[in-house]
MARGU-817712 format. One record per residue: residue in three letters; x, y, z of N, C-alpha, C in turn. Coordinates in steps of 0.02 Angstrom, whole numbers, padded with zeros to 5 digits, always signed. Atoms other than C-alpha are relative to their C-alpha. Example, Ala and Ser with C-alpha at 12.3 -4.5 7.8 and 13.67 -1.06 7.14 Angstrom:
! MARGU-817712
ALA+00045-00059+00000+00615-00225+00390+00045+00060+00000/SER-00042-00059-00003+00684-00053+00357-00039+00055+00037/
END
This chain:
! MARGU-817712
ASN-00041+00046-00040+00909-00217+00307-00023-00073-00011/TYR+00024+00068+00018+00799-00367+00264+00036-00025-00062/GLU-00035+00020+00062+00874-00370+00089+00075-00007+00012/LYS-00071+00005-00017+01047-00340+00161+00016-00069+00027/SER-00012+00066-00030+01033-00500+00263-00007-00055-00053/ARG+00009+00051+00053+00968-00598+00111+00060-00002-00047/ILE-00058-00004+00043+01112-00536+00003+00061-00030+00034/SER-00057+00026-00039+01238-00575+00139-00001-00076+00003/GLU+00006+00073-00005+01173-00752+00161+00005-00033-00068/GLY+00003+00032+00065+01140-00789-00022+00065+00002-00038/LEU-00062-00009+00037+01304-00724-00092+00062-00009+00044/LYS-00056+00011-00046+01411-00761+00061+00046+00061+00005/ILE-00037-00064-00007+01463-00579+00080-00009+00024+00071/GLY+00004-00026-00068+01505-00508+00250-00046+00061+00003/SER+00049-00054-00004+01368-00390+00308+00034+00069+00006/GLU-00035-00063-00006+01500-00257+00345+00017+00031-00068/LYS-00014-00024+00068+01527-00243+00157-00062+00024-00037/ILE+00063-00019+00032+01345-00204+00122-00030+00059+00037/SER+00030-00059-00030+01269-00033+00152-00073+00006-00021/VAL+00071-00010+00014+01084+00010+00160-00013+00074-00011/VAL+00023-00068+00014+01017+00168+00079-00074-00004-00017/TYR+00072+00005+00010+00830+00191+00092-00024+00038-00061/ASN+00037-00037+00050+00716+00241-00050-00040+00056+00033/ALA+00045-00052-00026+00596+00387-00032-00061+00003-00045/PHE+00060-00006+00040+00444+00454-00124-00001+00069-00032/GLY+00004-00063+00036+00399+00594-00245-00028+00057+00041/LYS+00021-00059-00038+00375+00770-00177-00074+00017-00011/HIS+00070-00017+00014+00204+00782-00259-00049-00043+00040/PHE+00043+00038-00044+00138+00651-00139-00005+00036+00067/SER+00012-00037-00062+00063+00754+00002-00076+00004+00011/LYS+00071-00006-00016-00102+00785+00088-00029+00059-00038/PRO+00025-00055+00042-00202+00886-00040-00040+00051+00039/GLU+00039-00054-00031-00270+01054+00013-00058+00020-00045/ASP+00051-00019+00049-00375+01076-00145-00051-00055-00007/GLN+00053+00050+00004-00535+00977-00121-00029-00005-00071/ASN+00026+00001+00068-00592+01027-00295+00042-00045-00046/ARG-00044+00042+00041-00440+00940-00370-00015-00074+00015/ILE+00018+00069-00017-00486+00781-00275-00063-00021-00038/GLU+00063+00016+00034-00661+00789-00348+00009-00006-00075/GLU-00015+00006+00072-00592+00817-00523+00029-00068-00016/VAL-00031+00065+00011-00484+00661-00509-00051-00056+00012/ARG+00052+00050-00014-00630+00564-00432-00045-00009-00062/ALA+00043+00003+00059-00737+00609-00583+00037-00030-00060/LYS-00040+00024+00056-00597+00571-00706+00004-00076-00001/TYR-00006+00073-00004-00580+00391-00643-00065-00032+00025/ASN+00066+00025-00020-00764+00374-00594+00004-00037+00067/LEU-00010+00031-00065-00718+00337-00413-00059+00013+00046/PRO+00054-00010-00049-00847+00312-00275+00021+00050+00053/GLN-00015-00048-00052-00859+00433-00130+00044-00029+00055/GLN-00042+00035-00049-00783+00306-00010+00023-00066-00030/TYR-00025+00063+00028-00673+00158-00054+00064-00022+00034/ILE-00064+00030-00021-00531+00042-00009+00044-00002-00063/PHE-00044-00004+00058-00381+00067-00124+00054-00055+00004/TYR-00048+00054+00003-00269-00076-00179+00038+00004-00066/ILE-00041+00003+00060-00124-00076-00302+00026-00071-00006/GLY-00021+00070+00007-00101-00253-00364+00018-00015-00072/ASN-00010+00025+00067-00042-00350-00514+00006-00076+00003/THR+00000+00073+00002-00020-00530-00569+00063-00032+00029/ASP-00059+00027-00034+00150-00549-00485-00024-00034+00064/PRO+00023+00037-00060+00120-00684-00352+00015+00036+00066/LYS-00019-00032-00063+00209-00579-00220-00051+00053+00021/LYS+00049-00052-00016+00069-00449-00231-00061-00029+00036/ASN+00049+00032-00044-00046-00577-00149-00072+00017-00018/MET+00065-00023+00021-00197-00531-00252-00055-00050+00016/PHE+00050+00052-00013-00288-00697-00230-00025+00005+00071/SER+00020-00004-00070-00287-00688-00040-00031+00068+00017/THR+00028-00066-00013-00322-00501-00043-00073+00003-00020/LEU+00070+00000+00022-00482-00527-00142-00043-00043+00045/LYS+00038+00042-00046-00536-00668-00028-00011+00036+00067/ALA+00007-00039-00061-00502-00556+00122-00052+00055-00008/TYR+00049-00052+00013-00603-00417+00043-00071-00029+00003/ALA+00066+00033-00002-00749-00538+00020-00022-00013+00072/LYS+00016+00011-00071-00740-00584+00205-00020+00065+00034/TYR+00017-00066-00028-00739-00401+00253-00069+00021-00023/PHE+00063-00024+00029-00884-00362+00136-00060-00037+00030/ASP+00055+00040-00027-00992-00504+00202-00017+00021+00072/ALA+00010-00015-00071-00968-00448+00383-00014+00073+00014/ALA+00003-00073-00013-00968-00258+00363-00070+00027-00004/GLU+00063-00036+00005-01115-00146+00397+00004+00053-00054/ASN-00013-00050+00051-01043-00005+00292+00047-00031-00051/LYS-00039+00040+00048-00984-00103+00140+00033+00045-00052/LEU-00035-00043+00047-00851-00004+00047+00022-00039-00061/PRO-00025+00032+00060-00807-00045-00133+00076-00003+00000/LEU-00073+00007+00007-00631-00099-00181+00021+00029-00066/VAL-00028-00030+00061-00538+00008-00307+00070-00029-00010/ILE-00064+00034+00015-00393-00084-00391+00035+00035-00058/ALA-00042-00027+00053-00253-00006-00492+00047-00054-00026/ASP-00051+00042+00030-00134-00095-00611-00023-00072-00013/VAL+00027+00066+00018-00248-00243-00651-00051+00009-00055/ASP+00050-00007+00053-00347-00271-00811-00059-00047+00013/GLU+00063+00036-00009-00521-00344-00827+00009-00076-00006/LYS-00009+00071+00012-00465-00512-00895+00033-00035+00060/ASN-00035+00031-00057-00344-00548-00753-00043+00000+00063/LEU+00043-00002-00057-00468-00492-00622-00052-00056-00003/GLU+00052+00051+00008-00603-00607-00691+00028-00070+00010/LEU-00031+00065-00009-00483-00754-00696+00011-00016+00074/ILE-00013+00010-00071-00435-00730-00514-00066-00009+00039/LEU+00064+00006-00034-00615-00705-00458-00031-00068-00014/GLU+00026+00066+00018-00665-00863-00551+00035-00054+00039/LYS-00039+00050-00036-00525-00963-00473-00016+00000+00075/ALA+00014-00006-00072-00568-00898-00299-00074-00011+00017/GLY+00071+00008-00012-00755-00924-00321-00033+00063+00026/LEU+00023-00064-00026-00788-00739-00295-00035+00042-00054/ASN+00030-00038+00054-00881-00690-00454-00054+00048+00023/GLU+00055-00042-00024-01025-00617-00353+00023+00068+00025/TYR-00026-00062-00027-00910-00480-00287+00025+00048-00055/ARG-00026-00042+00055-00863-00412-00459-00033+00068-00001/LYS+00037-00064+00003-00997-00277-00449+00023+00049+00054/ASN-00024-00043-00053-00913-00209-00292+00073+00019-00009/ILE-00070-00014+00015-00741-00196-00372+00005+00045-00061/GLN-00008-00047+00056-00687-00052-00483+00073+00003-00020/LEU-00068-00005+00028-00534-00050-00596+00011+00071-00025/THR-00013-00070+00020-00452+00118-00627+00026+00006-00071/GLY-00038-00008+00062-00360+00078-00787+00065+00036+00016/TYR-00064-00034-00011-00198+00174-00812-00011+00064+00041/ILE+00003-00060-00042-00170+00307-00679+00061+00044-00014/TYR-00055-00046+00009-00065+00459-00720+00030+00015+00068/ASN-00035-00008-00064+00066+00485-00586-00022+00064+00036/ALA+00021-00064-00031+00008+00664-00557-00068-00007+00033/ASP+00066+00011-00030-00166+00597-00515+00002-00045+00060/LEU-00003+00052-00052-00109+00460-00397-00007+00027+00071/PRO+00008-00025-00069-00091+00569-00240-00073+00013+00019/PHE+00069-00016-00014-00274+00621-00254-00042-00064+00009/ILE+00036+00064-00008-00331+00440-00272+00017-00031+00068/TYR-00018+00020-00068-00233+00395-00115-00041+00040+00051/ALA+00030-00045-00050-00304+00545-00023-00075-00010+00007/ALA+00072+00010-00002-00484+00506-00068-00021-00067+00030/ALA+00015+00067-00025-00471+00326-00006-00008-00001+00076/ASN+00008+00010-00072-00528+00270+00166+00060-00037+00030/VAL-00057+00039-00023-00382+00150+00179+00038-00026-00061/PHE-00042+00029+00053-00237+00088+00072+00021-00070+00021/LEU-00012+00070-00014-00218-00100+00064+00063-00023-00037/TYR-00065+00018+00030-00041-00167+00035+00028-00064+00033/PRO-00020+00061-00035-00031-00348+00100+00042-00047-00043/SER-00043+00041+00043+00110-00411-00012+00032-00057+00040/LEU-00036+00056-00032+00194-00577+00024+00071+00020+00016/ARG-00067-00026-00013+00361-00491+00010+00012+00063-00042/GLU-00022-00060+00035+00433-00322-00039+00071+00016+00022/SER-00068-00021-00018+00611-00258-00044-00001+00068+00035/PHE+00005-00064-00034+00551-00088+00015-00074+00018+00013/GLY+00070-00016-00008+00371-00032-00016-00015+00074-00005/ILE+00010-00072+00009+00367+00146-00084-00075+00020+00003/PRO+00071-00021-00003+00175+00147-00106-00026+00013+00071/MET+00020-00014-00069+00157+00139+00084+00016+00072+00019/LEU-00020-00068-00017+00253+00302+00103-00042+00050-00038/GLU+00042-00045+00040+00154+00382-00039-00068+00009+00033/SER+00066-00003-00032-00009+00338+00049+00003+00039+00065/MET-00008-00036-00063+00053+00400+00219+00006+00075-00013/ALA-00011-00070+00016+00109+00563+00139-00065+00035-00021/CYS+00064-00028+00022-00067+00587+00069-00053-00003+00054/GLY+00046+00000-00057-00146+00562+00240-00049-00057+00000/THR+00044+00058+00003-00219+00389+00210+00029-00057+00041/PRO-00024+00056-00041-00206+00244+00335+00022-00059-00044/VAL-00029+00055+00038-00106+00092+00278-00008-00066+00038/ILE-00002+00069-00025-00132-00094+00304+00051-00037-00042/THR-00053+00035+00038+00022-00195+00257+00020-00064+00037/SER-00018+00066-00026+00109-00359+00293+00055+00003+00053/ASN-00051+00004-00053+00217-00412+00440+00060-00041-00024/THR-00054+00040+00030+00343-00493+00321+00049+00043-00038/SER-00053-00030+00041+00502-00450+00226+00019+00070+00025/ALA-00023-00067-00020+00551-00265+00226-00056+00045+00024/LEU+00057-00044-00012+00376-00199+00257-00004+00027+00072/PRO+00002-00028-00068+00380-00185+00449+00056+00050+00012/GLU-00056-00045-00009+00550-00101+00440-00016+00070-00026/ILE+00016-00064+00030+00483+00036+00327-00062+00031+00032/ALA+00063-00026-00028+00309+00051+00403+00009+00025+00071/GLY-00007-00018-00070+00370+00064+00583-00066-00013+00036/ASP+00063+00008-00036+00220+00090+00697-00056+00040-00034/ALA+00047-00044+00035+00128+00193+00565-00047-00037-00046/ALA+00046+00039+00041+00031+00051+00484-00027-00058+00041/VAL+00025+00061-00030-00076-00097+00534+00035-00058-00035/LEU-00037+00056+00028+00030-00253+00510-00041-00064+00006/VAL+00040+00061+00001-00055-00416+00460+00041-00057-00030/ASN-00027+00059+00033-00007-00593+00413-00030-00004-00070/PRO+00028-00002+00067-00026-00588+00223-00032-00066-00022/ALA+00029+00066+00017-00071-00774+00220-00067-00010+00035/SER+00062+00008-00038-00219-00746+00337-00053+00048-00028/GLU+00054-00041+00029-00374-00686+00244-00042+00031+00056/SER+00040-00026-00055-00467-00665+00408+00035+00058+00034/GLU-00037-00054-00033-00329-00557+00482-00002+00064-00043/ILE+00004-00058+00045-00329-00443+00329-00070+00030+00003/ALA+00069-00024-00002-00519-00433+00332-00015+00037+00064/ASN+00012-00032-00065-00523-00390+00517+00035+00068+00003/ALA-00037-00064+00000-00391-00255+00490-00037+00052-00041/ILE+00040-00047+00041-00496-00177+00352-00059+00026+00040/THR+00059-00019-00039-00651-00178+00462+00018+00050+00055/GLU-00018-00042-00057-00562-00101+00610+00024+00068-00023/THR-00028-00063+00024-00469+00031+00511-00054+00045-00031/VAL+00053-00038+00032-00622+00084+00412-00050+00027+00051/SER+00055-00017-00045-00743+00088+00558+00021+00038+00063/ASN-00023-00031-00063-00636+00152+00704+00035+00066-00014/LYS-00026-00067+00014-00609+00339+00690+00066+00013+00037/ASN-00061-00012-00040-00477+00342+00829+00060-00034-00031/ILE-00055+00037+00031-00371+00209+00745+00021+00035-00065/ARG-00016-00035+00063-00384+00300+00578+00041+00063+00014/GLU-00034-00063-00014-00331+00466+00654+00071-00012+00026/GLN-00067+00017-00025-00184+00385+00746+00046-00021-00056/LEU-00040+00023+00056-00124+00299+00588+00019+00058-00046/ILE-00014-00058+00042-00137+00460+00488+00055+00043+00031/GLU-00050-00041-00036-00039+00557+00619+00068-00033+00000/LYS-00063+00036-00001+00094+00423+00636+00031-00006-00070/GLY-00025+00004+00068+00107+00406+00448+00035+00064-00022/LEU-00030-00064+00019+00140+00591+00423+00066+00013+00037/GLU-00063-00005-00037+00275+00580+00556+00052-00049-00029/ARG-00046+00052+00026+00350+00420+00484+00034+00021-00064/ILE-00028-00016+00065+00377+00490+00310+00057+00050+00005/ARG-00054-00047-00008+00495+00621+00380+00068-00033+00000/SER-00063+00037-00001+00627+00485+00391+00023-00020-00070/PHE-00015+00022+00068+00624+00459+00203-00005+00059-00049/ASN+00002-00050+00054+00674+00588+00072+00061-00010-00044/TRP-00053+00015+00049+00782+00584-00084+00065+00038+00015/ASN-00061-00035-00018+00904+00715-00019+00041-00040+00050/LEU-00034+00043-00050+00944+00604+00130+00029-00062-00034/SER-00024+00059+00036+00959+00453+00015+00062+00017-00041/ALA-00056-00020+00042+01075+00547-00102+00063+00013+00042/ASN-00057-00014-00044+01186+00607+00041+00030-00064+00028/ASN-00025+00064-00025+01197+00431+00112+00038-00038-00054/LEU-00035+00034+00055+01245+00362-00058+00066+00035-00015/LEU-00062-00037+00012+01373+00500-00083+00053-00017+00052/SER-00049+00015-00053+01454+00461+00084+00032-00069-00010/ILE-00028+00066+00016+01476+00280+00029+00053+00006-00054/TYR-00049-00011+00054+01563+00335-00132+00063+00033+00028/GLN-00058-00035-00028+01675+00451-00032+00042-00047+00043/THR-00037+00049-00041+01722+00311+00088+00040-00047-00044/ILE-00035+00046+00045+01767+00195-00056+00059+00036-00032/
END
């Protein structure tokens, strides 16, 4: 609906002419029952036992600069300092951003996964303590649903389409506030009650999103036309 309003305003199209059909997520994203498989994937990507998971890239909307600064704030203040595992970023780009942000000292606490096979991704979500997704803007945010489906708490932004999709099943933060992101990480990682509530709400939230429902909604639009 966020994008619907932008399209309506930008192209001067009446909102009654625009329909919203939600995305969903792959069926293989679920809370794993096979702990051995999690450990196999952990070994394959050399993942630590506990970590914060972040999918970022060099697109400015992914907010990587502020996310890394927020991680540094969290790390400095935390008693139990978890490493940051980053997908979809190469070494050169990470080093450039760390240099620009003055965060070179934190490189040893950051691990890059390299290419992740889609079949392995659910286990990387599931093994994480928290999934970090503080984008400046998103049109939907499928990774949030993937993480929720795998039983991992989500921290995301209070902007664009993200609150609409997250509902009350994620911690919402101002993506421009490094302190707010850092505090959310600390609270989510350290507070067992908050983690359990987010996991429970996430597993309930994902029930509103599936490809069969999306397909039926799209079909009904074609039939109406």
